DOMIBA-76760 format. One record per residue (C-alpha): residue number from 1; x, y, z; residue in three letters. Coordinates in steps of 0.001 Angstrom, whole numbers, plus 500000, padded with zeros to 6 digits. Layout:
   num       px       py       pz   residuo
   NUM        X        Y        Z       Ala
...
% end
This chain:
   num       px       py       pz   residuo
     1   962059   246032   245973       Met
     2   963549   242485   245866       Pro
     3   961592   239408   246854       Ile
     4   962454   238741   250507       Ser
     5   960229   235768   251243       Lys
     6   958184   233163   249410       Thr
     7   954657   234338   248649       Leu
     8   952278   231428   249071       Leu
     9   948610   231334   248034       Pro
    10   946227   231772   250958       Ala
    11   942994   230186   249746       Ala
    12   941256   230663   253087       Ala
    13   941567   234449   252902       Asp
    14   939757   235364   249702       Val
    15   941334   238314   247903       Gly
    16   944028   238807   250556       Ala
    17   946873   241116   249527       Gln
    18   949349   238453   250661       Ser
    19   948138   236098   247927       Ser
    20   947237   238538   245121       Thr
    21   949599   238918   242175       Leu
    22   949385   241994   240000       Gly
    23   950118   242383   236312       Val
    24   950592   245624   234424       Met
    25   948894   245227   231062       Gly
    26   945686   243474   230110       Gly
    27   946512   241696   226860       Gly
    28   946734   238005   226066       Gln
    29   949994   237515   227958       Leu
    30   948376   238931   231085       Gly
    31   945386   236668   230494       Arg
    32   947534   233534   230309       Met
    33   949540   234699   233334       Phe
    34   946285   235104   235279       Ala
    35   945200   231588   234298       His
    36   948530   230154   235530       Ala
    37   948445   232120   238785       Ala
    38   944851   231162   239509       Gln
    39   945561   227503   238844       Arg
    40   948189   227665   241606       Leu
    41   945661   229258   243960       Gly
    42   946618   232932   243729       Tyr
    43   944276   235852   243214       Phe
    44   945100   238283   240410       Thr
    45   944754   241998   239780       Ala
    46   945206   243570   236338       Val
    47   945876   247234   235594       Met
    48   944864   248250   232083       Asp
    49   942820   251177   230703       Pro
    50   940707   248969   228403       Asp
    51   937399   247960   229977       Val
    52   937363   244814   227807       Ala
    53   941015   243842   228133       Ser
    54   941538   240066   227764       Pro
    55   943330   239787   231107       Ala
    56   940876   242058   232896       Gly
    57   937992   239844   231826       Leu
    58   939429   236806   233652       Val
    59   941100   238454   236646       Ser
    60   939633   238803   240140       His
    61   940295   242553   240026       Val
    62   940576   244906   237043       His
    63   941971   248335   237836       Val
    64   940801   250251   234802       Gln
    65   943291   253117   234621       Ala
    66   946214   254443   232635       Asp
    67   949557   252952   233673       Tyr
    68   950751   256223   235215       Leu
    69   947462   257035   236965       Asp
    70   948292   257706   240620       Glu
    71   945002   256376   241987       Gln
    72   945302   253230   239863       Gly
    73   948863   252602   241058       Leu
    74   947713   253162   244637       Ala
    75   945041   250487   244177       Gln
    76   947631   248017   242873       Met
    77   949889   248761   245853       Leu
    78   946980   248197   248226       Lys
    79   945787   244962   246644       Arg
    80   948950   243152   245529       Cys
    81   951856   241311   247119       Ala
    82   954030   241425   243974       Ala
    83   953831   242890   240467       Ile
    84   954855   241777   236992       Thr
    85   954356   243190   233509       Thr
    86   952929   241588   230394       Glu
    87   954514   243858   227801       Phe
    88   957645   245975   227683       Glu
    89   955974   249275   226848       Asn
    90   954447   249746   230284       Val
    91   956109   253029   231382       Pro
    92   959196   252320   233457       Ala
    93   958070   255155   235742       Gly
    94   955074   253093   236819       Ala
    95   957338   250167   237657       Leu
    96   959702   252437   239614       Tyr
    97   956732   253646   241675       Thr
    98   955477   250128   242348       Leu
    99   958969   248725   242879       Gly
   100   959676   251199   245666       Ala
   101   957026   249438   247758       His
   102   956509   245930   246345       Leu
   103   958597   243227   244690       Pro
   104   958446   243683   240910       Thr
   105   959682   241040   238504       Ala
   106   961195   242157   236234       Pro
   107   962263   245426   237845       Asp
   108   962067   248863   236245       Ala
   109   965782   248991   235385       Glu
   110   965632   245798   233326       Ala
   111   962448   246854   231542       Val
   112   963959   250262   230746       Ala
   113   966840   248549   228921       Val
   114   964449   246402   226899       Cys
   115   962335   249445   225998       Gln
   116   965208   251103   224142       Asp
   117   966959   249335   221245       Arg
   118   970128   251353   221716       Ala
   119   970379   250435   225410       Lys
   120   969463   246853   224548       Glu
   121   972214   246560   221922       Lys
   122   974745   248139   224285       Ala
   123   973826   245669   227010       His
   124   974112   242685   224673       Ile
   125   977570   243855   223557       Val
   126   978688   244373   227188       Arg
   127   977681   240785   227899       Cys
   128   980015   239567   225148       Gly
   129   977185   238257   222967       Val
   130   977404   238951   219208       Pro
   131   974701   241121   217656       Cys
   132   974205   242698   214227       Ala
   133   976544   245596   213364       Pro
   134   974571   248758   214026       His
   135   974633   252506   214543       Ala
   136   972558   254861   216665       Leu
   137   970905   257717   214757       Ile
   138   969609   260586   216876       Glu
   139   970869   263601   214923       Thr
   140   971459   264580   211280       Pro
   141   975193   264403   211975       Ala
   142   974896   260791   213100       Gln
   143   972800   260056   210030       Leu
   144   975502   261458   207768       Ala
   145   978211   259524   209607       Ala
   146   976639   256089   209127       Val
   147   979347   253741   207774       Pro
   148   978804   252465   204243       Asp
   149   979176   248912   205512       Gly
   150   975842   249079   207370       Leu
   151   973949   249365   204081       Leu
   152   971723   247744   203049       Pro
   153   970134   247669   206476       Gly
   154   966990   247934   208561       Ile
   155   966157   251213   210277       Leu
   156   964289   250618   213538       Lys
   157   962843   253106   215996       Thr
   158   964717   252942   219280       Ala
   159   961475   252788   221245       Arg
   160   957942   251369   220936       Leu
   161   958652   249042   218016       Gly
   162   957414   245436   217982       Tyr
   163   955979   242886   215546       Asp
   164   957665   244670   212653       Gly
   165   956276   248098   213573       Lys
   166   958640   251068   213323       Gly
   167   960972   249264   210914       Gln
   168   961940   250174   207359       Ile
   169   964363   248347   205066       Arg
   170   966825   250635   203283       Val
   171   969219   249857   200440       Arg
   172   971267   253045   200219       Asp
   173   971793   256445   201816       Arg
   174   968944   258088   199950       Ala
   175   966500   255482   201235       Glu
   176   968007   255790   204721       Leu
   177   967431   259538   204793       Glu
   178   963883   259124   203496       Ala
   179   963138   256393   206035       Ala
   180   964371   258505   208957       Trp
   181   962154   261340   207749       Ala
   182   959198   258940   207505       Thr
   183   959846   257953   211119       Leu
   184   959713   261657   212065       Lys
   185   963394   261850   212949       Gly
   186   962958   259981   216234       Val
   187   965972   258160   217686       Pro
   188   966611   255031   215619       Cys
   189   969029   252156   215299       Val
   190   970277   251127   211866       Leu
   191   971154   247431   211716       Glu
   192   973141   245866   208933       Gln
   193   971051   243397   206938       Met
   194   972531   239952   207482       Leu
   195   972293   236763   205432       Ala
   196   969934   234750   207643       Leu
   197   969389   231027   207549       Asp
   198   966640   230925   210190       Phe
   199   965580   232345   213572       Glu
   200   965427   230798   217029       Ile
   201   964493   231966   220504       Ser
   202   965329   231089   224092       Val
   203   962713   231623   226802       Val
   204   964311   231460   230234       Leu
   205   963352   232161   233819       Ala
   206   965776   233566   236392       Arg
   207   964963   233836   240080       Asp
   208   966210   236264   242720       Ala
   209   969047   233877   243608       His
   210   970357   233738   240039       Gly
   211   969069   230264   239221       Arg
   212   968178   229937   235538       Val
   213   965936   227402   233806       Val
   214   964702   227499   230235       His
   215   962270   226089   227721       Leu
   216   963675   224022   224860       Pro
   217   965163   226182   222114       Val
   218   962478   227078   219572       Gln
   219   962727   227668   215819       Arg
   220   960544   230504   214558       Asn
   221   959144   231657   211237       Leu
   222   958048   235282   210863       His
   223   955835   236801   208183       Arg
   224   955738   240590   207779       Asp
   225   957612   240960   211041       Gly
   226   955065   238960   213074       Ile
   227   955683   235469   214435       Leu
   228   953768   232927   212346       Ala
   229   955069   229463   213296       Val
   230   957110   228020   216168       Thr
   231   958516   224484   216157       Glu
   232   959991   222601   219092       Val
   233   962286   220696   219170       Pro
   234   963871   223228   216832       Ala
   235   964560   221526   213485       Pro
   236   968059   222018   212139       Gly
   237   969439   223196   215481       Val
   238   972304   221077   216785       Ser
   239   972801   220405   220480       Ala
   240   975919   222596   220382       Ala
   241   974061   225534   218812       Leu
   242   971222   225184   221317       Ala
   243   973693   225205   224207       Glu
   244   975373   228302   222775       Glu
   245   972037   230112   222516       Ala
   246   971009   229196   226069       Val
   247   974393   230282   227447       Ala
   248   974191   233607   225588       Ala
   249   970654   234259   226848       Ala
   250   971714   233447   230410       Ala
   251   974610   235944   230138       Lys
   252   972186   238626   229040       Ile
   253   969847   237866   231949       Ala
   254   972694   237719   234472       Asp
   255   973995   241071   233257       Gly
   256   970646   242651   234126       Leu
   257   970362   240775   237444       Arg
   258   967073   239837   235919       Tyr
   259   964200   238265   237846       Val
   260   961347   236847   235795       Gly
   261   960801   235359   232351       Val
   262   962968   236716   229539       Leu
   263   962974   235859   225842       Cys
   264   966050   236400   223686       Val
   265   965587   236067   219937       Glu
   266   968536   235052   217762       Phe
   267   969429   235003   214086       Phe
   268   971279   231976   212774       Val
   269   973323   233165   209812       Leu
   270   973957   231150   206680       Gln
   271   977453   230351   207921       Gly
   272   976066   229009   211202       Gly
   273   976975   232015   213384       Gln
   274   974593   232916   216192       Leu
   275   973642   236606   216505       Val
   276   971364   238092   219172       Ala
   277   968497   240094   217688       Asn
   278   966370   241441   220550       Glu
   279   964905   240567   223916       Met
   280   961520   240786   225585       Ala
   281   961177   241159   229393       Pro
   282   958169   238858   229662       Arg
   283   956738   235582   228382       Pro
   284   956924   235452   224612       His
   285   954719   234424   221723       Asn
   286   957237   231726   220770       Ser
   287   956851   230133   224209       Gly
   288   953072   229724   224093       His
   289   953448   226079   223043       His
   290   954730   225351   226577       Ser
   291   951165   225473   227937       Ile
   292   950465   222226   226077       Asp
   293   953903   220737   225353       Ser
   294   955742   221129   228675       Cys
   295   955080   220146   232258       Asp
   296   955791   223735   233372       Val
   297   954666   226582   231094       Ser
   298   956403   229928   230652       Gln
   299   953509   231538   232532       Phe
   300   953906   229263   235541       Glu
   301   957611   230111   235494       Leu
   302   956627   233792   235619       Gln
   303   954478   233101   238689       Val
   304   957263   231123   240361       Arg
   305   959833   233870   239770       Cys
   306   957718   236657   241267       Met
   307   956627   234628   244294       Thr
   308   959938   232977   245153       Gly
   309   958608   229480   244525       Leu
   310   961199   226891   243403       Pro
   311   962248   226993   239754       Leu
   312   962264   223610   238046       Val
   313   963503   222972   234539       Ala
   314   960552   222524   232168       Pro
   315   960340   219118   230523       Arg
   316   959151   218893   226921       Leu
   317   956771   215935   227018       His
   318   955471   216382   223448       Ser
   319   956959   217786   220254       Pro
   320   954898   220778   219180       Ala
   321   954129   223203   216388       Val
   322   952387   226480   217193       Met
   323   950514   228619   214663       Leu
   324   949768   232263   215408       Asn
   325   946170   233241   214670       Leu
   326   945862   236801   213399       Leu
   327   942681   238752   212765       Gly
   328   943074   238231   209022       Asp
   329   941519   234777   209487       Leu
   330   938192   236376   210406       Trp
   331   937831   237887   206890       Phe
   332   937502   236264   203477       Asp
   333   939323   237346   200313       Ala
   334   936698   240046   199682       Glu
   335   937032   241434   203213       Gly
   336   933746   240000   204495       Arg
   337   933639   238793   208076       Glu
   338   933610   235056   208659       Arg
   339   934206   232521   211409       Thr
   340   937279   230307   210938       Pro
   341   936663   226557   210646       Asp
   342   937302   225716   214282       Trp
   343   935318   222481   214077       Ala
   344   937550   221238   211273       Gly
   345   940666   222317   213140       Val
   346   939602   220677   216394       Leu
   347   938906   217418   214573       Ala
   348   942659   217103   213935       Leu
   349   944726   215040   216398       Pro
   350   946671   216949   219014       Gly
   351   944959   220317   218455       Ala
   352   944959   222839   221313       His
   353   943080   226037   220462       Leu
   354   943644   229184   222530       His
   355   941521   232247   221720       Leu
   356   942227   235403   223677       Tyr
   357   938750   236827   224192       Gly
   358   939324   239991   222168       Lys
   359   936180   241891   221320       Ser
   360   936889   242386   217615       Ser
   361   939187   241090   214918       Ala
   362   941292   243223   212629       Arg
   363   944072   242379   210235       Lys
   364   947393   241823   211959       Gly
   365   945854   241627   215443       Arg
   366   946849   238593   217508       Lys
   367   943582   236818   218265       Met
   368   944865   233453   219474       Gly
   369   947238   230605   218845       His
   370   946881   226972   217872       Leu
   371   949321   224361   219153       Thr
   372   949657   220812   217881       Phe
   373   951321   218175   220038       Thr
   374   952153   214652   218961       Ala
   375   954386   211686   219689       Ala
   376   956844   212868   217023       Thr
   377   957805   216211   215538       Ala
   378   956825   214957   212086       Ala
   379   953290   214104   213264       Glu
   380   952870   217507   214952       Ala
   381   954074   219275   211824       Arg
   382   951767   217266   209567       Ala
   383   948706   218120   211668       Ala
   384   949701   221782   211784       Ala
   385   950058   221824   207994       Gln
   386   946542   220399   207705       Gln
   387   945244   223116   209994       Ala
   388   947031   225780   207973       Ala
   389   945269   224515   204837       Thr
   390   941871   224540   206569       Leu
   391   942401   228077   207798       Leu
   392   943852   229435   204578       Gly
   393   947305   230023   206044       Leu
   394   950460   229616   203913       Pro
   395   952289   226307   204123       Ala
   396   955594   226320   205993       Phe
% end
């Protein structure tokens, strides 16, 4: 259901449906969305099966149920004026059910495209945006018919892959066949391995009227498939390249008639060509810096999109470097638990520490992020490098 009128907070009517915003998913993105919505005066309801979900812990209402649970969905319909999602693997069926009765941003159709790499690639191509040469593999015949030119490549599951999960690098046909077997023969996309220079992302917001605003283009560094460092302004990115990336991301959003916050990640090849990699129908890890570096964060943009409030272009008031904080930091070299040196980190100028309230740390789990702002990009980077040394993170 599209947004037909502006949904304003109604502080005098505590917990009123008319001023309660719902989010499907209780992770850190839902938590930061809830913070942004509450700051604007809205009430929030989270649906997530985990009793200790980070978003559920800070929301006014936590509907503890599976995403397809009929009673849980009925509670969200009863309590909320509009619904969003905090990660793309919420079943599209749940969003179809909610969207038949309430405004959902993004809608189920857009999320369904982002949930499937094959549909995602097809959409990007239809929008006239370059992406890596690729092939869909669903059957042994398609596996055998893969063009030689796609090797070496990266085999990725078509669904449920993120942060490097469900991805295997392959050099030749033998490795390709073995990798598909390892992935249990599920539908996959094989992407040609390209000569990358670096990676960037565009986080934009599009409202129901088609207006688009965006955060500054960000340069990202990944380690083991997981975002490690984001820098903004993006070093080495010309104004022309940034404009090209923003225009490409806007085409992709327009093609979906998207409403909400969308992130499009791009490869910049060694020859300077821009290639779309993938998209996420939600706020993105690379946009977390905006909480501290911009006058409007990606999470406030999410609130504005789903309520029909005016979209304003975010202004970067401070150069920033963001470090992802994974659960590895909570263990020493021998695997013993420890507490990271937060006091040392917070003694550095421009430090903004965000921990997500997760009950336990494990290696590879996103536990928080650390943003440094400063008067210049060089000062922000220098402080972030100091923090990386204190925490035992690699230099960048």
